NUVO-511240 format. One record per atom (N, C-alpha, C, O, CB): x, y, z. Coordinates in steps of 0.001 Angstrom, whole numbers, plus 500000, padded with zeros to 6 digits. Glycine has a CB too. Layout:
<rs>
XYZ...
</rs>
This chain:
<rs>
525634183726034188524776184306035232524634185789034965525618186490034727525357184054036663523430186248035007523185187653034705523619188531035866523822188066036987521706187888034387523757189823035558524139190779036600523094190859037702523407191084038871524357192159035996521831190666037292520752190732038294520870189607039314520689189820040512519379190668037609521182188378038813521334187213039715522508187396040649522425187061041831521517185918038910523617187934040120524808188186040965524494189198042047524909189040043196525992188688040111523764190233041681523429191263042673522538190696043763522693191023044939522738192457042000521572189815043351520692189214044353521469188304045298521213188283046502519572188426043672522436187541044735523253186653045573524076187436046572524167187066047743524172185800044710524679188526046104525491189361046994524629190030048052525052190258049185526251190421046192523391190339047637522505191028048577522025190093049685521976190482050852521305191615047838521665188838049311521130187896050289522214187250051144521913186782052242520342186825049586523454187207050687524530186601051442524895187482052638525256188643052445525752186370050544524811186953053891525106187782055066526574188163055121527455187400054724524715187051056346526802189319055605528171189799055759528841189105056934528192188402057709528196191324055953530149189311057056530900188702058151530395189201059508530258188426060454532400189002058000530121190497059587529618191050060850528266190473061226527990190191062392529517192562060759527409190299060186526095189735060464526190188298060940525460187879061838525220189812059234527126187520060309527296186135060721527827186029062152527398185167062919528235185418059763528765186916062501529277186924063874528168187294064858528078186727065947530458187910064007527330188245064467526219188659065326525225187519065524524732187286066627525508189880064729524939186806064415524017185668064513524588184564065402523860183944066177523711185108063116525905184322065282526553183308066102526498183684067578526215182849068437528003183113065660526774184959067856526751185429069245525334185350069811525132184973070965527285186877069338524347185717068966522954185683069416522509184261069698521817184013070687522037186321068374522898183315068836522508181916069047523138181357070317522491180627071068522912181057067839524421181707070560525083181251071784524411181863073012524231181199074032526586181614071759524040183151072895523394183826074019522026183210074300521634183041075454523253185333073737521297182872073213519991182229073384520141180852074026519331180456074864519272182103072030521196180123073620521430178817074223521735178913075695521249178105076487522552178118073525522552179911076081522861180116077501521599180480078270521375180008079384523930181218077675520765181342077645519528181759078303518597180555078507517998180393079570518817182856077472518489179723077476517649178534077608518187177597078691517417176997079441517560177794076266519513177478078764520123176637079789519811177177081182519480176415082090521643176549079578519917178487081345519618179104082639518142178936082994517806178643084142519991180596082623517260179122082004515828178954082258515510177524082681514712177300083591515015179327081011516142176555082011515916175162082361516386174869083782515711174171084538516628174246081372517552175411084136518059175210085501517116175839086527516868175271087591519477175809085647516594177022086189515653177681087101514391176862087299513919176709088425515289179060086580513841176334086208512631175513086313512897174233087114512030173770087855512104175158084910514082173673086964514419172475087733514478172786089230514044171979090052515763171893087257515010173945089578515110174312090987513737174559091607513512174217092768515980175550091145512816175151090839511501175453091410510496174335091169509338174448091572510968176748090831510922173262090519509985172182090193509324171562091429508134171254091358510705171104089418510027171356092571509311170820093745508188171733094200507084171271094490510278170599094897508472173050094264507420173993094655506313174018093615505133174057093962507999175405094846506690173995092328505700174033091254504792172810091311503580172917091121506393174114089888505381171657091572504587170428091686503613170529092867502439170180092746505514169194091857504113171009094003503239171158095164502134172166094927500993171942095329504041171566096370502464173292094270501449174323094012500355173795093093499168173989093358502097175574093392500752173127092012499762172610091061498920171504091697497704171456091509500459172081089792499580170604092458498885169445093011497993169800094191496870169308094291499885168402093433498489170658095091497783170895096342497075172248096401496346172507097358498743170789097479497267173113095411496613174419095422495770174627094168494553174794094250497652175531095544496421174617093018495714174961091785494626173942091439493484174325091184496703175068090635494965172655091427493968171637091088492811171588092082491663171473091653494626170277091016493063171673093413491918171739094337491044172962094130489827172879094294492406171724095756491639174104093771490832175297093514489906175059092323488714175362092380491738176525093257490466174514091246489653174232090068488582173199090393487433173336089972490532173740088909488962172156091149488002171111091511486870171671092371485707171323092165488711169972092256487198172532093328486156173102094190485205173987093397484012174037093697486786173906095328485718174683092391484852175523091561483862174661090786482689175015090664485691176377090590484327173545090270483435172637089540482435171994090490481251171892090168484245171551088806482902171557091662482028170894092626480971171829093193479928171371093661482849170317093752481228173149093157480248174105093669478934174041092907477908174503093408480807175508093603478949173480091710477731173377090892477213171942090846476451171576089952478001173880089466477635171135091820477225169721091836476696169338093208476859170069094185478405168802091447476056168174093256475703167528094514476655166338094662476620165389093880474172167075094546477505166420095691478590165436095813478783165086097275478956165971098113479914165976095201478755163785097586478915163332098966480121162408099151480168161655100124477660162622099417481081162450098250482315161659098279482077160207097861482861159649097093482928161698099677481005159595098356480771158176098107480168157898096733480330156804096193479869157619099171479478158877096170478849158699094864479380159742093898479902160768094335477310158793094973479262159511092595479769160482091613479046161822091729477876161860092108479615159930090186479726162916091410479077164237091453477899164310090485477946163771089380480093165342091122476846164987090925475660165187090104475485166684089847475365167468090789474395164585090791475470167076088589475382168496088220474021169056088619472984168520088227475617168687086696474027170138089403472776170769089844472730172245089499471771172929089856472596170592091340473731172744088821473737174151088430473880175078089622474809174940090416472475174486087677472948176033089747473020177053090805472209176678092037471954177536092881472536178387090274471800175427092162470953175036093294471648175226094639471010175612095619470529173588093145472945174958094688473672175154095956473629176605096401473416176888097580475129174701095816473828177520095472473811178950095813472394179407096155472205180230097051474375179794094645471401178876095447470011179226095755469629178742097147468975179458097906469058178628094708470037177533097472469761177004098802470474177811099872469926178066100945470174175541098889471690178208099571472494178960100524471832180285100880471760180651102054473889179205099961471356180995099883470845182346100095469367182386100498468918183361101100471042183154098847468622181348100174467179181400100417466646180286101308465557180435101862466462181358099120467353179190101470466792178058102191467593177544103356467261176491103900466593176975101273468644178246103768469503177770104853469634178864105907470489179744105806470904177354104315468776178792106917468800179809107971470084179741108782470584180759109259467596179646108894470614178533108935471846178399109706473021179052108981473939179550109633472148176922109977473012179061107678474065179740106924474105181227107278475176181792107496473849179557105409472932181852107332472896183289107636473287183566109075473818184635109377471509183857107362473031182615109972473506182791111346475032182737111394475659183452112175472902181712112272475621181890110559477086181839110504477661183127109918478709183601110356477549180630109673476979183683108937477427184956108365477349186064109414478273186866109551476577185328107127476235186099110155476069187130111176477122187004112265477696188005112693474675187051111789477384185770112721478391185569113766479781185973113276480555186569114025478399184103114225480096185651112027481420185980111475481595187484111335482646188024111678481621185303110111480569188161110833480657189616110671480787190293112037481568191230112202479415190159109916480018189813113010480102190384114355481499190220114920482041191138115536479077189730115286482081189049114710483431188781115200484459189674114508485299190282115171483788187307114990484397189754113185485393190522112430485323192005112794486350192632113053485181190337110912484108192565112814483975194006113039484140194398114500484162195585114824482634194478112548484257193419115379484534193714116786485967193366117155486676194180117746483569192954117688486392192160116808487710191687117224488840192416116512489847192750117136487828190203116976488689192667115213489787193278114452490103194689114953491271194969115222489436193322112959489108195611115097489469196937115636490056196875117037491031197569117325488253197835115650489476196049117925490006195960119278491435195429119275492285195908120026489114195068120138491690194452118440493040193876118369494043194907117878495140195008118426493056192647117447493685195673116853494612196664116310494847197802117295495978198265117449494082197218114990493794198253117960493951199330118943494843198872120091495736199602120520492575199784119483494602197676120580495399197151121686496848196948121255497769197263122007494806195829122197497053196424120046498411196210119548499162197526119407500340197611119753498378195482118206498484198556118898499132199862118750499472200465120105500545201043120278498233200819117965498561200332121067498813200886122403500030200230123052500877200916123623497577200704123301500117198911122965501254198205123551502536198530122797503593198673123412501008196690123550502458198650121470503644198990120678504197200353121074505413200535121135503310198974119182503321201303121341503790202628121758504427202577123141505385203300123414502632203632121752503897201723124014504504201582125333505884200939125259506774201249126052503602200762126237506047200034124288507319199325124159508308200049123250509436199589123073507076197932123632507903201158122684508789201910121791509681202851122594509693204062122371507969202708120754510416202278123522511307203049124379512649202326124466512799201197124000510688203252125796513600202993125062514939202415125224515192202022126668516340202009127112516012203402124758514131201697127413514291201347128811514866199940128965514803199115128054512957201454129534515432199694130160516014198384130431514919197315130468513854197523131049516797198404131763515195196179129845514267195058129876513148195121128868512295194233128842513688194954131203513125196162128022512015196292127081512024195163126056510965194764125572512076197645126370513208194639125718513280193523124769512608192274125330511968191520124597514739193216124417512758192065126629512104190922127269510588191071127214509873190105126946512572190778128731510101192283127467508662192517127407508121192295125998507027191759125828508337193932127875508886192707124990508450192494123609508301191001123323507327190571122704509448193134122619509279190218123781509210188770123559508034188152124297507353187275123766510509188100124001507794188612125532506693188065126332505354188390125688504475187530125618506738188615127769505189189620125219503922190010124611503707189342123257502567189135122840503863191516124455504783189007122580504650188347121286504403186849121420503889186225120492505888188586120457504757186272122542504683184812122724503319184219122391503278183193121712505032184463124143502180184810122831500886184191122489500628184075120996499876183198120571499776184977123107501242184947120183501011184902118746501866183848118054501605183500116902501282186256118140502885183335118743503731182310118130502920181050117856503043180434116797504936181985119036502098180680118817501278179477118654500022179754117845499345178820117415500899178911120012499697181040117630498599181420116749497291180760117129496879180803118288498937181077115331496625180137116134495337179505116378495479178038116699494692177225116214494439179678115190496458177678117502496713176268117793495627175683118678494893176401119356498072176100118458495544174354118653494558173635119455494844173819120940493917173962121737494552172140119094496128173816121320496488173930122734495990175241123328495464175260124441498004173821122907496153176335122594495700177636123093494182177656123204493640178181124177496184178776122170493491177090122220492027177066122263491530176239123445490568176621124110491459176506120949492186175100123708491811174268124862492053175024126164491225174982127074492606172940124860493183175710126252493491176490127448492437177567127661491974177783128781494891177124127341492066178235126588491077179317126692489715178766127109488991179399127877490955180072125351489372177583126597488106176956126981488079176649128470487052176811129128487877175673126176489224176203129001489284175905130431489243177177131267488631177197132335490546175111130753489883178231130796489883179498131532488472180042131686488100180524132755490765180528130825487674179964130599486316180507130625485266179450130963484069179714130846485989181135129287485697178255131382484755177222131777484056177562133078484402178536133747485460175897131905483072176754133429482299177011134653483176176965135896482897177657136875481168175997134787484226176162135868485147176070137002486526176620136622487546176194137162485269174605137480486538177555135703487793178101135221488316179236136076487754179573137117487633178568133822489417179819135601490099180879136354489226182116136485489220182753137538491421181246135679488493182467135443487685183685135486486616183584136567486430184514137351487034183948134120485920182461136608484897182294137647485510182185139037484890182586140022484054181057137360486721181646139124487401181593140434487716182994140932487576183281142121488701180761140344488142183864140026488405185251140428487119185957140838487120186755141775489084186022139288486017185667140136484733186247140533484327185752141926483781186509142729483638185895139498484601184477142200484280183925143523485074184617144632484558184853145724484559182416143548486348184942144333487195185577145343486691186957145720486878187399146854488621185674144846486049187646144774485549188994145079484056188979145412483419190028145504485808189936143894483508187774145592482131187659146048481064187750144993479902187996145317481879188674147023481422187558143725480443187613142656480054186207142215480864185286142317480988188412141473478831186025141728478402184684141302479107184286140015479496185154139233476871184634141105479280182982139779479927182520138540479045182795137327477826182935137431480247181016138626479699182865136187479012183136134927479307182000133956480449181552133848479449184510134329478300181544133265478502180513132237478936181197130948478128181433130050477197179665132009480221181510130876480732182315129774480517181648128425480144182313127458482201182593129975480745180359128349480642179644127076479257179069126831478974178586125735481656178535127028478398179116127830477039178607127667476005179688127486474845179392127202476670177779128835476397180930127643475473182055127504475621182653126107476731183021125724475735183133128598474534182763125331474651183327123978475177184757123952475722185197122939473314183289123299475022185479125044475479186873125067476978187006125330477572188034125007474716187645126119477594185977125915479004186084126294479914185114125562481133185288125578479144185868127760479353184094124920480200183060124309481117183647123243482312183352123220479332181955123696480565184476122362481400185017121290482439185982121831483490186179121221480539185716120246482140186594122995483118187521123564484336186797124117485413187384124222482476188351124659484176185540124469485350184750124865486283184574123677487503184618123840484925183368125422485732184376122482486549184252121280487143185595120880488273185656120396485721183681120130486392186661121078486927188000120787488082188323121725489090188889121304485821189074120914487932187960123003489018188188123965490258187409123583491374187902123748488577187803125375490078186183123068491225185400122616491912186070121437493141186097121370490789183985122236491140186608120515491725187293119353492513188527119782493596188792119260490625187695118356491964189284120738492654190488121218493922190100121972494943190780121866491724191330122129493860189005122734495030188556123505496182188176122588497343188338122965494662187363124396495894187683121412496950187299120469497275188470119543497117188384118325496524186056119639497731189561120146497986190801119415499448190952119017499830191987118471497564191987120248500265189950119277501714190102119112502156190415117704503032191258117511502392188872119553501577189763116712502015189976115329501775191411114857502722192046114392501296189008114402500557191954114952500394193364114562501167194320115454501559195400115011498931193740114584501393193936116714502175194797117605503595194982117082504107196101117056502210194210119021504240193876116662505603193981116147505649194816114873506600195569114660506180192591115882504645194692114036504611195489112803504425196964113136505066197825112533503479195005111865503545197257114099503386198647114543504686199173115140505060200323114911502246198762115575505371198331115902506624198751116537507672199090115487508409200065115631507151197651117476507739198282114429508680198589113347508327199906112671509216200682112319508696197458112310507035200164112489506625201425111891506934202620112773507342203670112278505161201392111589506743202468114069507038203567115000508512203935114984508867205106115115506619203190116417509365202940114825510803203211114824511255203907113542512358204453113496511578201915115004510428203896112508510780204569111254510379206037111244510750206764110322510127203864110088509634206490112242509221207896112298510395208729112818510896208448113907507952208080113212510844209730112085511987210542112527511707211257113849510635211832114039512347211570111454512661211217114740512486211871116040512468213388115912512003214084116815513594211448116996512981213913114775512994215369114590511588215953114604511388217088115035513687215728113280510616215180114134509233215662114131508735215896115550508093216907115835508318214664113411509038214953116437508599215091117822509339216220118524508764216930119348508803213782118578510620216382118193511396217468118814510859218829118385510770219753119192512890217349118445510504218942117109509942220208116639508587220478117273508268221618117608509813220202115117507793219431117437506483219595118064506629219978119534505854220783120051505659218305117931507641219390120214507862219732121617508279221187121766507873221854122718508921218817122228509086221685120834509490223093120876508282224003120704508213225073121309510536223390119789507328223576119876506108224362119666505116224212120801504063224850120794505449223961118372505442223368121786504568223203122945503441222209122749502434222276123453503990224508123312503587221281121802502524220307121539502449219288122667503473218851123193502758219594120191501227218915123033501021217907124070501155216510123469501292216353122255499634218080124736501115215493124343501303214117123888500206213704122912500485213070121894501328213162125082498951214064123222497852213684122329497992214370120977497696213774119942496495214034122961498443215627120983498630216365119728499733215724118883499613215652117660498973217846120015500801215262119527501870214581118790501350213286118166501662212955117022503067214282119721500558212573118941500021211299118421499086211544117241499169210850116228499271210528119535498199212527117368497187212760116339497775213375115082497319213068113981496095213656116877498778214235115217499301214971114067500594214407113489500961214737112361499526216385114453501290213561114246502559213009113760502487211483113667502628210903112591503723213432114685502264210850114821502325209380114852501269208746113966501584207902113128502162208876116274500034209142114145498942208493113427499038208671111914498901207684111190497624209031113915499270209899111393499373210026109927500541209238109334500395208617108281499516211486109549501697209259110001502857208557109458502758207043109637503508206287109018504122209066110116501841206612110478501665205184110715500538204593109863500296203387109917501385204936112187499856205416109088498716204911108314499088203801107314498270202901107121498075206055107568500259203803106670500571202637105815500657201338106604500261200285106105501884202863105079501175201399107842501249200203108685499851199796109137499529198608109172502161200450109912499020200776109481497638200475109859496909199815108700496149198865108889496898201756110297497147200326107504496511199767106302496906198303106113496050197455105863496899200588105050498184198011106230498656196631106058498061195716107130497544194642106823500198196577106110498140196150108386497607195323109468496100195116109324495589194031109602497920195959110822495399196152108894493949196046108732493589195005107686492698194185107904493355197398108348494275195035106553493995194069105489494262192649105981493433191760105784494849194372104236495399192431106613495763191083107054494814190573108137494421189407108120497202191068107573494447191440109073493592191002110165492163190747109701491508189839110212493597192032111272491670191523108749490329191283108214490280189938107493489334189170107667489913192422107256491294189658106687491342188370105980491397187215106975490663186237106836492561188313105033492268187327107978492376186259108982491092186128109793490702185024110172493560186526109922490431187264110058489196187230110841488096186455110148487369185705110799488722188631111124487959186617108849486918185898108113487211184403108037486293183606107844486777186469106707488464184014108184488824182605108053489029181900109393489497180762109410490072182483107233488697182532110506488927181938111817488149180627111938486981180547111558488519182919112941488816179604112474488188178287112545488548177537113830487662177111114570488591177458111339489849177375114095490286176482115170489705176873116519489219176018117259491796176473115254489752178177116847489260178618118144487789178291118324487383177783119369489483180105118313486987178584117297485549178320117393485275176822117447484376176382118164484805178951116206486032176046116703485815174596116668486079173973118030485294173141118486486713173942115609487166174358118689487529173758119969486621174278121083486095173497121876489004174049120300486442175587121139485708176174122261484225175827122204483598175635123245485885177687122273483660175744121010482233175438120884481966173942120725480811173537120589481649176185119702483002173124120740482822171701120544482477171321119121481919170251118876481770171207121447482808172194118176482564171908116770481127172068116341480746171592115272483000170542116465480305172738117165478887172879116843478428174328116706477347174587116176478068172202117894479241175275117179478834176670117150477924177060118289477296178118118240478161176967115872477837176230119317476969176527120453477510177700121248478699178006121159476823175301121355476659178368122026475218178124122173474399178896121133474701180048120823474760178510123583473380178259120612472437178859119664473146179436118444472728180461117906471627179951120351474212178781118009474964179177116809475605180558116928475931181168115910474052179157115606475791181059118139476416182382118289477911182340118003478513183380117735476179182920119697478525181155118055479945181018117703480122180177116436481199179639116177480727180383118870479053180077115662479117179313114413479711180196113326478978180800112543477706178794113994481029180271113276481679181094112266481586180425110900481328179227110783483146181351112640481805181237109876481615180779108499482467179547108204481962178558107674481956181902107511483743179599108540484637178480108250484231177232109017484382176120108512486076178850108584483714177402110237483253176257111019482026175623110382481932174398110304482942176679112455481086176442109928479889175893109280480254175218107956479661174202107591478844177008109039481215175775107251481689175149106024482266173763106326482024172801105597482748176038105336483027173683107406483605172389107810482502171395108169482576170223107797484566172571109011481498171851108878480406170956109265479710170395108037479424169200107972479394171691110154479438171258107062478773170804105849479660169860105035479157168947104380478366171999104998480957170072105073481854169259104253482177167925104901482174166899104220483132170011103982482458167910106207483006166706106831482101166077107894482456165056108482484324167032107447480934166680108142479965166064109040478779165519108256478383164367108435479489167071110091478219166351107391477100165897106551477569165493105151476771165026104338476038167000106444478872165676104871479490165260103601478800165890102381478607165234101357479452163732103479478439167146102505477867167888101372478997168691100728479090169907100901476680168834101834479838168002099996481023168622099423480677169684098381481358170706098290481906167564098803479631169453097601479239170445096611478767171724097268479141172821096852478154169893095712477943171582098294477424172751099009478546173506099718478584174736099687476354172324100025479453172777100354480560173435101053481508174118100071482082175158100394481330172419101905481679173552098880482511174209097871481887175528097439482589176521097247482711173293096653480561175536097287479876176792096961480055177809098077480265178992097807478379176543096709479975177362099331480200178258100462481612178830100435481814180006100738479955177523101780482589178000100073483980178466100036484156179575099002484867180546099256484932177298099722483525179443097858483666180476096827482945181763097213483396182855096867483130179966095492481839181642097921481171182850098418482052183549099454482141184776099467479788182500099033482701182770100319483619183357101292484763184075100599485168185158101021484166182284102227485286183474099533486348184129098768485882185469098226486626186449098271486813183234097618484663185522097717484126186776097180483914187809098290484140189001098082482803186517096443483481187351099463483289188279100589484618188896101006484711190107101208482640187554101790485653188052101134486973188559101512487508189509100439488072190556100758487960187390101734487329189141099169487791190008098081487055191342098100487653192386097840487596189318096722485754191312098407484974192552098455485488193490099529485721194669099263483504192247098700485668192978100747486116193842101842487565194287101649487920195411102004485968193118103182488391193424101097489767193831100800489772194932099750490531195895099862490605192626100318488930194796098728488835195831097700488347197148098267488838198210097884487913195384096588487376197091099185486880198330099806487990199020100586488136200240100520485684198032100739488772198239101325489875198832102096490891199465101164491355200576101422490559197771102982491250198771100072492205199325099120491648200585098458492367201566098268492563198280098057490366200547098111489755201698097433489710202920098333489918204046097879488346201353096966489438202691099611489335203815100543490693204311101026490783205385101620488495203418101731491753203539100777493073203895101328493577205238100818494339205915101508494086202816100987493161205630099617493620206916099073493119208102099886493663209200099776493167207064097632492083207891100703491508208981101494492101209089102890491946210119103547490024208800101602492782208037103355493273208108104729494693207591104920495253207762106003492362207347105612495292206969103919496667206479104053497618207539103531497474208002102400496867205135103289498581207922104340499551208961103985500919208308103804501405207601104687499606210085105078501529208557102650502888208067102377503852209251102407503489210377102069502959207326100993505081208972102817506059210060103003506337210818101713506707211991101756507365209504103552506164210164100565506424210826099288505276211681098789505423212405097804506747209810098261504109211605099475502948212399099044503196213864099347503781214221100370501648211915099742502737214696098436502902216142098645501691216726099349501649217928099610503129216863097305
</rs>
């Protein structure tokens, strides 16, 4: 064997340290693979549910948005006809858009303002305040349940509590749910009444504001409104931002209240025909699954657009404690 061959053999042969390192690395990789496998096994039920009930339906709805499909017959590819019909040939669709926008841009600000006002009232150390917090939060526990919607329908009915109170003070009854001018306001009032969730979030934010700021402002002679405008409101803007995003998203997806109170039709004159309700009607009343899938994707884009606008504008009005 030549000297060159011996040198190559010695060069390619791993040293003892290298072999120990390779052994340790292989054992470490085996342990890592074992841990990864155990992790995947633990999350497999959730993974199965996510793929089966979320991911696959999303993909299916995207495909169906370009088809004509009524469940009973195979889907028929129609391209962009559903979207063209939606934007140019369906007047009721635009009424649902108008009703939804009116609801979101009215109910969401009123709900947040009311929630913040109540949170500030409850941000005290007085006796019984914990009970009041629980009582005010109770309507939000049931959320958009059928029972609450039925109760609200009875309250604003022709023989409901509201008209009974009007009768007691000598005023004529009002057809709250039958009048196009007042029907949507019954739903807005329900949204404002269920202010408990944003209230608790505001309350948590208020408790994070250092009391030293208020003490310094009091020494300088600042009034209550000045403290709110210069201390509370700026330091609460991250909480306002979070609540605004969540409430806008929930507002665009409101369904149960409108379905129960309007009888599933959006009456009167489609003033309570919210987007999600009209989508349901097209999907499960007229069985236009392709058209309703297209509507769902447009709704997703609308929510994404408004969420993006809120995020984009947040740099101009949201103040974080670390900002200089």
